[in-house]
C-alpha positions in Angstrom: -18.8 10.8 -34.3 -15.5 9.1 -35.1 -12.0 10.5 -35.2 -9.0 8.5 -36.3 -5.3 9.6 -36.4 -2.6 7.1 -37.7 1.1 7.9 -37.4 4.0 5.8 -38.9 6.6 5.2 -36.4 9.0 3.6 -38.6 10.7 0.2 -38.2 7.4 -1.3 -39.7 5.4 0.1 -36.8 2.2 2.0 -37.1 0.3 3.8 -34.3 -3.7 4.4 -34.5 -5.4 6.6 -32.2 -9.3 6.6 -32.3 -12.3 8.3 -30.7 -15.8 7.2 -31.2 -18.8 9.0 -29.7 -22.6 8.6 -30.1 -26.0 9.7 -28.7 -29.2 8.3 -29.0 -32.7 9.4 -28.2 -36.3 7.9 -28.4 -34.8 4.5 -28.3 -37.1 1.3 -27.9 -37.0 -0.4 -24.7 -39.4 -2.9 -23.1 -42.0 -2.0 -20.3 -44.6 -3.7 -18.2 -48.2 -2.2 -19.1 -49.3 -3.4 -15.8 -47.1 -1.1 -13.9 -49.0 1.4 -11.7 -47.6 4.9 -11.3 -45.6 5.6 -8.3 -47.7 8.7 -7.5 -50.8 6.4 -8.1 -49.5 3.9 -5.4 -49.1 6.9 -3.4 -47.7 4.8 -0.4 -51.2 3.8 0.3 -51.7 0.0 1.3 -55.4 0.3 0.2 -54.6 0.3 -3.4 -56.9 -2.7 -4.8 -55.4 -3.6 -8.0 -52.6 -3.3 -10.3 -52.5 -2.4 -13.8 -55.3 -2.9 -16.6 -54.2 -6.4 -17.4 -53.6 -8.1 -13.8 -55.1 -11.3 -14.6 -52.7 -11.7 -17.3 -49.4 -11.2 -15.3 -46.7 -9.4 -17.0 -47.6 -7.6 -20.3 -44.4 -6.5 -22.3 -44.7 -3.8 -24.7 -42.2 -1.6 -26.7 -42.1 2.2 -26.3 -39.8 5.0 -27.5 -38.3 7.2 -24.9 -35.0 5.7 -23.8 -31.7 7.3 -24.3 -28.0 6.3 -24.6 -24.5 8.0 -24.6 -21.5 6.1 -25.7 -17.8 7.2 -25.7 -14.8 5.3 -26.3 -11.1 5.9 -26.9 -8.6 3.4 -28.5 -4.9 3.1 -29.2 -3.5 0.5 -31.3 0.2 -0.2 -32.1 0.8 -2.5 -35.0 3.9 -4.1 -36.6 4.1 -5.8 -40.0 5.8 -8.7 -40.3 9.7 -8.1 -40.7 12.9 -9.8 -39.3 10.7 -12.6 -38.0 8.5 -10.4 -35.6 4.9 -9.4 -36.0 2.6 -8.0 -33.3 -0.5 -6.0 -32.7 -1.5 -4.4 -29.2 -4.6 -2.5 -28.4 -5.9 -0.9 -25.5 -9.7 0.4 -25.4 -11.5 2.5 -22.9 -15.4 2.6 -23.2 -18.2 4.4 -21.3 -21.6 3.0 -22.5 -24.7 4.5 -20.8 -28.5 3.8 -21.3 -31.7 3.8 -20.0 -33.0 1.1 -22.1 -33.7 -2.3 -20.7 -31.3 -5.1 -21.9 -30.3 -8.5 -21.2 -26.7 -9.2 -19.5 -24.0 -11.4 -21.1 -24.8 -14.8 -19.9 -23.7 -15.8 -16.3 -22.5 -12.2 -15.3 -25.2 -11.3 -12.8 -25.4 -7.7 -14.1 -28.9 -7.1 -15.0 -32.2 -8.3 -13.9 -33.9 -8.6 -17.2 -35.2 -6.6 -20.3 -38.1 -4.6 -18.7 -37.6 -1.3 -17.5 -37.9 -0.8 -13.8 -40.4 2.2 -14.1 -42.2 2.6 -17.4 -43.3 6.1 -16.4 -39.9 7.4 -15.6 -37.4 5.7 -17.9 -34.6 7.9 -16.5 -34.4 5.9 -13.3 -32.7 3.3 -15.3 -30.1 5.5 -17.0 -26.6 4.1 -16.1 -23.8 1.7 -17.2 -25.3 -1.0 -19.8 -24.9 -4.7 -18.9 -22.1 -5.3 -21.4 -19.9 -2.2 -20.6 -16.1 -3.0 -20.1 -14.5 0.0 -19.2 -10.9 -1.0 -19.8 -9.8 -3.8 -22.3 -6.2 -4.7 -23.5 -5.5 -6.9 -26.2 -2.0 -8.1 -27.7 -1.2 -10.8 -30.2 2.4 -11.6 -31.6 4.4 -13.9 -33.7 8.1 -14.5 -33.6 10.3 -16.6 -35.7 13.3 -17.5 -33.7 16.6 -16.5 -35.5 18.0 -19.8 -35.8 18.3 -22.3 -38.7 18.9 -22.0 -42.3 18.4 -18.4 -43.7 18.4 -16.9 -40.2 21.4 -15.0 -38.2 22.3 -18.0 -36.2 23.1 -21.7 -37.1 22.2 -20.7 -40.8 24.4 -23.3 -42.4 21.8 -26.1 -42.5 22.8 -29.5 -41.4 21.7 -31.3 -38.2 21.7 -28.2 -36.1 19.0 -26.6 -38.5 16.7 -29.7 -37.8 17.2 -29.3 -34.0 17.2 -25.4 -33.7 15.7 -24.1 -37.0 12.0 -23.6 -38.0 10.8 -22.5 -34.4 7.9 -20.0 -34.2 6.2 -18.6 -31.1 2.8 -17.2 -30.8 0.5 -15.6 -28.2 -2.7 -14.0 -27.8 -3.4 -12.2 -24.4 -6.6 -10.6 -23.1 -6.8 -8.2 -19.9 -10.1 -6.6 -19.2 -12.3 -5.3 -16.4 -15.5 -7.1 -15.3 -19.2 -6.1 -16.3 -20.9 -3.6 -13.8 -23.1 -4.9 -11.0 -27.0 -4.4 -10.7 -28.1 -5.1 -7.3 -32.0 -6.0 -6.6 -33.3 -7.2 -3.5 -34.6 -10.8 -3.1 -38.1 -9.6 -1.7 -39.9 -7.4 -4.2 -42.6 -5.7 -2.1 -43.9 -4.1 -5.3 -44.5 -7.0 -7.4 -48.4 -6.6 -6.8 -48.2 -3.2 -8.7 -46.4 -4.5 -11.8 -43.0 -3.9 -10.8 -40.5 -6.9 -11.7 -37.8 -6.0 -9.4 -37.0 -3.6 -6.6 -33.7 -2.3 -5.5 -32.4 -1.8 -1.9 -31.2 1.4 -0.3 -27.5 2.3 0.2 -26.2 2.7 3.7 -23.3 4.8 2.9 -20.7 1.8 3.6 -18.7 0.7 0.5 -19.7 -2.5 -1.1 -16.1 -3.6 -2.0 -14.3 -6.0 0.2 -10.8 -6.4 0.5 -8.3 -9.0 -0.4 -7.4 -11.2 -3.4 -10.2 -12.3 -5.7 -9.9 -15.9 -4.6 -10.2 -15.0 -1.0 -13.2 -13.0 -1.9 -15.3 -15.7 -3.5 -17.8 -16.1 -0.6 -17.8 -12.3 0.1 -17.2 -10.5 -3.1 -19.8 -7.6 -2.0 -20.2 -6.3 1.3 -24.0 -6.7 2.5 -23.5 -4.0 4.9 -23.7 -1.5 2.0 -27.5 -2.1 1.5 -30.5 -2.2 3.4 -34.0 -3.3 2.4 -36.2 -0.9 0.7 -39.9 -0.9 2.1 -42.9 -1.2 0.0 -44.0 1.7 -2.3 -40.5 2.8 -2.7 -37.9 1.9 -5.5 -34.6 2.0 -3.5 -32.3 4.7 -3.9 -29.3 2.9 -5.6 -28.6 3.3 -9.3 -29.1 0.8 -12.1 -25.5 -0.3 -11.5 -23.6 0.5 -8.6 -19.9 1.8 -8.7 -18.4 -1.9 -8.7 -17.8 -4.5 -11.1 -17.5 -8.0 -11.4 -14.4 -10.1 -11.9 -12.1 -9.1 -14.8 -10.4 -11.5 -17.3 -6.6 -12.1 -17.7 -5.7 -14.8 -20.2 -2.9 -15.9 -22.3 -3.3 -18.5 -25.2 0.3 -19.5 -26.3 1.7 -21.9 -28.9 5.0 -23.0 -30.4 5.5 -24.4 -33.8 8.3 -26.3 -35.4 8.4 -26.2 -39.2 10.8 -28.6 -41.0 11.3 -30.1 -44.4 11.6 -33.8 -44.7 12.2 -33.4 -48.7 11.4 -31.0 -51.2 7.7 -32.2 -51.7 7.1 -33.2 -48.1 7.0 -30.6 -45.1 5.9 -31.1 -41.6 4.8 -29.1 -38.6 4.9 -30.0 -35.1 2.5 -27.9 -32.9 2.2 -27.4 -29.2 -0.6 -25.3 -28.0 -1.5 -24.1 -24.4 -5.0 -22.5 -23.9 -5.2 -20.6 -20.6 -1.4 -21.1 -20.5 -1.0 -19.6 -17.0 -4.1 -21.5 -15.6 -5.9 -18.2 -14.4 -9.4 -18.7 -13.4 -12.3 -16.5 -14.8 -15.2 -16.4 -12.7 -18.9 -15.3 -13.3 -20.2 -12.5 -11.5 -21.5 -12.8 -7.8 -25.1 -13.4 -6.8 -26.6 -9.7 -6.8 -30.0 -10.5 -5.1 -29.8 -8.6 -1.9 -31.4 -10.6 1.0 -30.6 -14.0 -0.5 -28.4 -16.4 1.5 -25.8 -16.5 -1.4 -25.7 -12.7 -1.9 -22.4 -11.4 -2.8 -21.1 -15.1 -3.4 -19.3 -16.1 -6.4 -20.0 -19.9 -7.2 -19.3 -20.5 -10.9 -16.0 -20.3 -13.1 -16.6 -19.3 -16.5 -13.5 -20.7 -18.3 -11.8 -24.0 -18.3 -8.3 -24.8 -16.7 -5.1 -25.0 -18.8 -5.4 -27.3 -21.9 -2.5 -28.5 -23.9 -2.8 -29.8 -27.3 0.2 -31.6 -29.4 -0.2 -32.2 -33.1 1.8 -33.2 -36.0 0.9 -31.9 -39.5 2.2 -33.1 -42.9 1.7 -31.3 -46.1 2.6 -32.7 -49.8 
C-alpha cells in the first residue's frame, strides 16, 4: 500500500509526505537439508548422524514459507530553482522485518549468511533484515551567490564582476543510522546436526557501551550481555539485537566559479571536497561472541577528506 500527500507551501517550495507498507508470505528462503529437527536432537548426546546427506556437507535448497513486513514514512521538502537557490531535503523512517535468510551489506557484520538458522521453524529468524536503516536524512542544495553581473550586488560588471561574480556553492549531506547487529557465538556446538550457526544467550545486561564512537572502537559491544549457549540449544537472543552498528554522517561540498573570457569562450573553476569534514565511517564490529576480537571495530569504510581542483573551458 502506498499513500502520498503533496502540498504547495508557496515561494517555490513543495512538501510531500508518503507512507509505504507491504506484507509478504510464503517467500522463498535458503535452508540446509541436513538440519535435524530440534525435537529429534532431543538434547541427547547419543544422536549418531545428522541429516540425510551428511557426507556431502551443507546442502542448500529453496523453500517457501518465510514472511516479511515493511513499513516506511518519509517527508520531503523541495524548492525549485529561483532567486539563485535550489534545495531538496528528505527524511525517511523504515522498519523492515523478515524471516527469510539474506546476505548483509559488505563489511557491516550484520548477518551470518543466507541460510535460515532452523528450516523447521522459520519464525525463529523473524526480525530486522540486514539492510534495515531506521533513520535516513538526505539534503542537497545549490546556491548562486548574489554578486556580479545580473545579481543584486556588484551587478554593474567590470573588474569586481570577475572577482565576486559567478560563484556557486553546492552540497550533499547524508545522515543515517547503522545496520542492525546479529550476534552468533564463535563455537557452534550444533554444527554436527546441520546448523550453520548458533546464537548465545542473553544475560540481561545491556550490550551498549558508553562514550564516543572513537572511544568505543575496541569495546563497541559489551560482552557481559551474552553467555555461551550449550549444545542442543539455539540461544535465546533474537536474529538481531536491539543495537546497531555505526551510522553515517557525511558532507560532500563544492564551489564553482563561472566566468566569460569572451563571447564564445567560457571557463569554470571547480573546487570540490569529498567527505568535507573528514568524518570517518566505520564498518560494523565483530559479532562472533567468544572471539578475541568480539565487539571490536577494526575497519574504516570510507576515505579521508579528498580535495579536487579543476579548470574547465567551453567554446
